[in-house]
RODO-2510 file (C-alpha; in nm, 4 decimals, decimal comma):
residues 111
     n   res          X          Y          Z
     1     m     0,3189    -1,2855     1,7786
     2     k    -0,0377    -1,1803     1,7021
     3     i     0,0103    -0,8363     1,8515
     4     i     0,3348    -0,7819     1,6600
     5     n     0,1616    -0,8831     1,3376
     6     l    -0,1318    -0,6538     1,4072
     7     l     0,1003    -0,3595     1,4732
     8     l     0,2968    -0,4405     1,1577
     9     l    -0,0184    -0,4540     0,9461
    10     i    -0,1441    -0,1249     1,0877
    11     a     0,1956     0,0355     1,0225
    12     v     0,2036    -0,0957     0,6640
    13     f    -0,1514     0,0307     0,6049
    14     i    -0,0635     0,3779     0,7360
    15     f     0,2556     0,3766     0,5270
    16     g     0,0532     0,2897     0,2176
    17     v    -0,1960     0,5689     0,2788
    18     i     0,0875     0,8182     0,3310
    19     q     0,2498     0,7054     0,0061
    20     m    -0,0805     0,7486    -0,1783
    21     r    -0,1215     1,1012    -0,0404
    22     k     0,2362     1,1779    -0,1387
    23     s     0,1735     1,0648    -0,4949
    24     s    -0,1453     1,2688    -0,5241
    25     s     0,0295     1,5803    -0,3919
    26     i     0,2077     1,6020    -0,7291
    27     i    -0,1154     1,7437    -0,8722
    28     k    -0,0970     2,0433    -0,6377
    29     t     0,2547     2,1487    -0,7380
    30     d     0,3399     2,4423    -0,9624
    31     w     0,5190     2,2030    -1,1969
    32     f     0,1933     2,0190    -1,2662
    33     k     0,0011     2,3437    -1,3172
    34     s     0,2502     2,4552    -1,5805
    35     l     0,1975     2,1428    -1,7946
    36     s    -0,0121     2,1400    -2,1084
    37     y    -0,3513     1,9687    -2,1105
    38     n    -0,2223     1,6465    -2,2693
    39     e     0,0731     1,6280    -2,0322
    40     k    -0,1620     1,6744    -1,7369
    41     l    -0,3788     1,3870    -1,8612
    42     e    -0,0745     1,1639    -1,9015
    43     t     0,0581     1,2486    -1,5557
    44     t    -0,2840     1,1983    -1,3976
    45     s    -0,3175     0,8566    -1,5630
    46     k     0,0202     0,7559    -1,4176
    47     i    -0,0928     0,8663    -1,0722
    48     k    -0,4215     0,6748    -1,1094
    49     s    -0,2302     0,3636    -1,2099
    50     n    -0,0165     0,4016    -0,8976
    51     w    -0,3294     0,4418    -0,6870
    52     k    -0,4907     0,1288    -0,8333
    53     t    -0,1875    -0,0803    -0,7445
    54     s    -0,1675     0,0727    -0,3970
    55     i    -0,5368     0,0082    -0,3327
    56     i    -0,4982    -0,3571    -0,4299
    57     l    -0,1994    -0,3910    -0,1952
    58     l    -0,3870    -0,2191     0,0875
    59     a    -0,6838    -0,4506     0,0294
    60     i    -0,4493    -0,7450     0,0825
    61     i    -0,3403    -0,5868     0,4121
    62     v    -0,7037    -0,5406     0,5194
    63     c    -0,7732    -0,9080     0,4425
    64     a    -0,4722    -1,0096     0,6486
    65     m    -0,6013    -0,7904     0,9327
    66     l    -0,9397    -0,9620     0,9166
    67     i    -0,7760    -1,3040     0,9314
    68     l    -0,5679    -1,1935     1,2280
    69     i    -0,8654    -1,0398     1,4084
    70     s    -1,0654    -1,3582     1,3550
    71     s    -0,7863    -1,5512     1,5248
    72     f    -0,8194    -1,3190     1,8268
    73     i    -1,1954    -1,3656     1,8460
    74     g    -1,2402    -1,7239     1,7352
    75     k    -1,1174    -2,0548     1,8610
    76     t    -0,7526    -2,1465     1,8634
    77     h    -0,6455    -2,2803     1,5262
    78     y    -0,4128    -2,5745     1,4926
    79     y    -0,1911    -2,3842     1,2497
    80     e    -0,1923    -2,0521     1,4347
    81     n     0,1869    -2,0097     1,4290
    82     t     0,1966    -2,0798     1,0563
    83     i    -0,0799    -1,8244     0,9970
    84     n     0,1092    -1,5648     1,2017
    85     i     0,4324    -1,6225     1,0109
    86     l     0,2524    -1,6022     0,6757
    87     i     0,0811    -1,2780     0,7760
    88     l     0,4201    -1,1361     0,8760
    89     i     0,5623    -1,2343     0,5363
    90     v     0,2618    -1,0814     0,3564
    91     g     0,3119    -0,7559     0,5448
    92     v     0,6778    -0,7369     0,4464
    93     i     0,6056    -0,8240     0,0815
    94     v     0,3303    -0,5609     0,0562
    95     t     0,5647    -0,3000     0,2037
    96     i     0,8295    -0,3851    -0,0552
    97     f     0,5747    -0,3644    -0,3379
    98     l     0,4471    -0,0273    -0,2097
    99     v     0,8005     0,1128    -0,2119
   100     i     0,8721    -0,0271    -0,5595
   101     n     0,5401     0,1058    -0,6903
   102     n     0,6159     0,4576    -0,5672
   103     q     0,9708     0,4501    -0,7029
   104     k     0,8308     0,3449    -1,0391
   105     l     0,5854     0,6364    -1,0285
   106     e     0,8599     0,8865    -0,9500
   107     k     1,0692     0,7506    -1,2385
   108     n     0,7691     0,7682    -1,4769
   109     i     0,6829     1,1234    -1,3718
   110     k     1,0385     1,2438    -1,4358
   111     n     1,0319     1,1043    -1,7913
***
């Protein structure tokens, strides 16, 4: 269970980083270059807001990784199965929030 959780957390972290790179690639498009100065500022602020949320979610994943790694290194905990299940749930919830956050950004950029 620990190994599955660790692989899930690593996959979610990589997914989050890819989503952040995808959102920042908007700045390099011709569409963005054709915007006026004020529109560029507005679009950039939306991207920064997306990044802030993604960074907070990725920080939660890193904390979950640290908890999981400490269970590998340290003594056996009495509630190890509960911890593993909660880490699995956290990973799934963070993935859902990352997807929702990026969908919200795409909708805001189109408006």
